[in-house]
N, C-alpha and C positions, 0 to 999 in steps of 0.2 A: 189737726196738724197745725203747728205753729201758734195755736191759741194759747192765750195766757192762762195759767193755772188758777183755779178758784181757791178760796180759803181752805176748803176741805182737802183738796188735792195737795196743797202746800203742806198741810198738817200731816197727812198720810206719808208724803215723801220725807218730811222731817223725822217722823217716827221710824220709818224704815232706815233712814240714815243713822239715827241714834242707835238702833239695834245693830247695825253694821259695825259701829264703833265700839259698842259696849258688850256685845254678846259673842263670846268665843265660838259658840255652836253655830250661830247664824252669820258670822263675819264672812266666811268664804262664799256661801251661796248668794248672799245679798249684794256682794261686791259687783256682780255682773248683771243685775236686774234693774228694771225701772217700771214705773206704772204709766199707763196712758190716760187714765181717768179714775175718778172716785165719785161716788154718789151716795147720798144718805136717803134712805127711804123709811117710811113709817110702817111698822108691822101691826099697828093697832094696840090698844090697851096701854098706850104711853111708851111702847118699846120702839126703838129705832135700830136700824142696821146700816152699816157702812159697807158698800160694795166696791171692791177694788178691781179695776180692769187692767189687764196686762197684755203686752204684745203676744200674738200667737206663738212666735218662736221661743218665747220664754215660759210658755205655759207649763211644760214638763218640770221645770225648776220649781215653779210656784206650787204645782200639784204635789211634788215631793215634800215641800215644806209644810203644806197644809195637811198632808197625810200624817206627818209626824206631829202635827198640832202645835209645834213650837212657834211658828210665825203667828198663827191666829191667836194663841194665848197671849203672846207678847203685845200684839196690836190691841187686843181687847183690854189689856191693862192700861194702855195709853189712852184709849177712848172709853173710859169707864162708863158703864151703863148702856153700852151699845154692842150689838153683835157684829162680828166682822166676817 
């Protein structure tokens, strides 16, 4: 709470904002959401993963977006070479 966002969190937030502006499909759902944290972890064999944490009340919105794969695919394009 109230902590300054780190570089990864800033870049994830910026990517979500850009998707909100540029994607007609994601514009509506992303308008009302925000992230609480983002972390990058190593999966081994040179692979990394970005984990995005969201507030519990917004979880159903993110689950719907991830089920449709649209948000994940767009974020993986922004963070090339990393799983989201």
